[in-house]
C-alpha positions as CSV (number, residue, x, y, z in Angstrom):
1,M,21.0,-69.8,-28.3
2,V,17.9,-68.0,-29.2
3,E,15.8,-70.3,-27.6
4,N,18.2,-70.1,-24.3
5,M,17.6,-66.2,-24.6
6,I,13.7,-66.6,-24.9
7,D,13.6,-69.1,-22.0
8,C,15.8,-66.9,-19.9
9,Y,13.3,-63.9,-20.7
10,D,10.2,-66.0,-19.8
11,K,11.6,-67.1,-16.3
12,R,12.2,-63.5,-15.7
13,K,8.7,-62.6,-16.7
14,Q,7.3,-65.2,-14.4
15,R,9.5,-63.8,-11.4
16,T,8.0,-60.6,-11.9
17,R,4.4,-61.7,-12.2
18,W,4.9,-63.7,-9.0
19,R,6.0,-60.6,-7.3
20,Q,3.3,-58.5,-8.5
21,K,0.7,-61.1,-7.2
22,G,2.1,-60.3,-3.7
23,G,3.8,-63.5,-2.7
24,T,5.5,-63.4,0.6
25,T,9.1,-63.2,0.2
26,V,12.0,-63.7,2.6
27,K,12.9,-60.1,1.8
28,K,9.5,-58.9,2.4
29,T,9.3,-60.7,5.7
30,L,12.7,-59.7,6.8
31,L,11.8,-55.8,6.1
32,I,8.7,-56.2,7.8
33,G,10.3,-57.7,11.0
34,L,12.9,-55.1,10.9
35,G,10.3,-52.5,10.7
36,F,8.6,-54.2,13.9
37,L,11.8,-54.2,15.7
38,M,12.8,-50.5,15.0
39,F,9.3,-49.7,15.9
40,G,9.6,-51.4,19.3
41,L,13.2,-49.8,20.0
42,G,11.7,-46.2,19.1
43,T,8.7,-46.8,21.5
44,L,11.2,-47.9,24.1
45,G,13.2,-44.6,23.2
46,I,10.6,-42.6,24.4
47,F,11.0,-43.9,28.0
48,L,14.5,-44.5,28.1
49,P,16.8,-41.3,27.4
50,F,19.8,-43.1,26.0
51,L,17.7,-44.5,23.0
52,P,17.1,-42.3,20.1
53,T,13.3,-42.2,19.3
54,T,13.3,-40.4,15.8
55,I,16.0,-42.5,14.1
56,F,14.3,-45.6,15.1
57,Y,10.9,-44.4,13.7
58,L,12.3,-43.2,10.7
59,L,14.0,-46.8,10.2
60,T,10.7,-48.0,10.8
61,A,9.0,-46.2,7.9
62,F,12.1,-47.0,5.7
63,F,11.8,-50.7,6.3
64,W,7.9,-50.9,6.2
65,L,7.5,-48.8,2.8
66,R,10.2,-51.0,1.3
67,S,8.4,-54.1,2.4
68,S,5.2,-53.6,0.1
69,A,4.2,-51.7,-2.7
70,K,0.9,-51.4,-1.7
71,L,2.1,-50.0,1.7
72,H,4.3,-47.5,-0.2
73,Q,1.5,-46.4,-2.6
74,R,-0.9,-46.0,0.5
75,F,1.6,-43.6,2.3
76,I,2.4,-41.5,-0.5
77,S,-1.2,-41.0,-1.5
78,S,-1.9,-39.9,2.2
79,E,-3.0,-36.2,2.6
80,K,-0.4,-35.3,5.0
81,Y,2.4,-36.8,2.7
82,Q,1.2,-34.7,-0.1
83,Q,0.8,-31.5,2.0
84,F,4.1,-31.5,3.8
85,V,6.4,-33.5,1.7
86,A,5.4,-33.9,-2.1
87,E,4.1,-30.5,-2.9
88,P,6.7,-28.4,-0.9
89,L,9.7,-30.5,-1.3
90,L,9.3,-32.9,-4.2
91,Q,7.2,-30.6,-6.7
92,K,8.8,-27.2,-5.1
93,K,5.5,-25.7,-4.9
94,I,6.2,-23.7,-1.6
95,T,5.1,-20.3,-0.9
96,N,7.3,-17.5,0.6
97,K,5.2,-17.9,3.7
98,G,5.7,-21.4,3.9
99,M,9.5,-21.1,3.6
100,V,9.7,-18.4,6.3
101,K,7.6,-20.8,8.6
102,M,9.9,-23.7,7.9
103,F,12.9,-21.4,8.6
104,V,11.5,-19.9,11.8
105,M,10.8,-23.5,13.0
106,M,14.3,-24.6,12.0
107,G,15.6,-21.4,13.9
108,I,13.9,-22.3,17.0
109,I,15.2,-25.9,17.0
110,F,18.5,-24.6,16.5
111,L,18.2,-21.9,18.8
112,I,17.4,-24.3,22.0
113,P,20.6,-25.9,22.2
114,G,22.6,-22.9,21.5
115,L,20.7,-21.2,24.4
116,L,21.1,-23.9,27.0
117,I,24.9,-24.9,26.5
118,N,27.3,-22.1,27.0
119,N,30.3,-23.0,24.5
120,F,31.0,-20.4,21.8
121,L,32.4,-23.2,19.5
122,M,29.0,-25.0,19.7
123,R,26.9,-21.7,19.0
124,F,29.1,-21.0,16.1
125,A,28.7,-24.6,14.6
126,L,24.9,-24.4,15.1
127,A,24.9,-21.1,13.6
128,L,26.9,-22.0,10.5
129,I,24.6,-25.2,10.0
130,Y,21.6,-23.3,10.2
131,F,22.7,-20.8,7.6
132,A,23.9,-23.6,5.3
133,H,20.4,-25.4,5.7
134,V,18.8,-22.1,4.7
135,G,20.9,-21.3,1.7
136,G,20.9,-24.7,0.6
137,L,17.0,-25.2,1.0
138,T,16.4,-21.4,-0.6
139,F,18.7,-22.5,-3.7
140,Y,17.1,-26.0,-3.9
141,L,13.5,-24.9,-3.5
142,R,13.8,-21.7,-5.9
143,G,15.9,-23.5,-8.3
144,K,14.5,-25.1,-11.4
145,K,11.3,-26.9,-11.1
146,V,11.7,-30.7,-11.7
147,K,8.6,-32.5,-14.0
148,R,8.0,-36.0,-12.6
149,K,6.2,-38.6,-14.5
150,E,4.7,-40.1,-11.4
151,M,5.1,-38.7,-8.0
152,G,4.3,-42.1,-6.5
153,E,6.5,-44.4,-8.6
154,I,8.8,-46.7,-6.9
155,E,11.9,-47.0,-8.7
156,S,13.4,-50.6,-9.2
């Protein structure tokens, strides 16, 4: 029985070593393929008004970053990721000026449809959602700072 457990552990260890060497798996190929498909649809969405560009580009990033640990590490160590995502949102190192800029930009984005469409219910909903974002983000960003072992670790 103990030999069976050791054998099972060795097989699991071999599988992990094989994945670390970067062997092409079906999952990796599928994720890369789905990423290219989403990228194509997102690019088409630039020219076709009924296709949402943003969601397809977000899905592209999701699939491509999940396909490779190397790609993921390269992305999270990029200068722009560190500047706009890791420091202000994950490490909660955002200045008051940065928060004001963020809320003003969000306000402009919420204001555009509110001004273009003359519907009280929609304007009320937009205002409610905007203030919920302001309150929630302020609570999150000014709340307890979280210490993380490694900002770039992939959780398995």
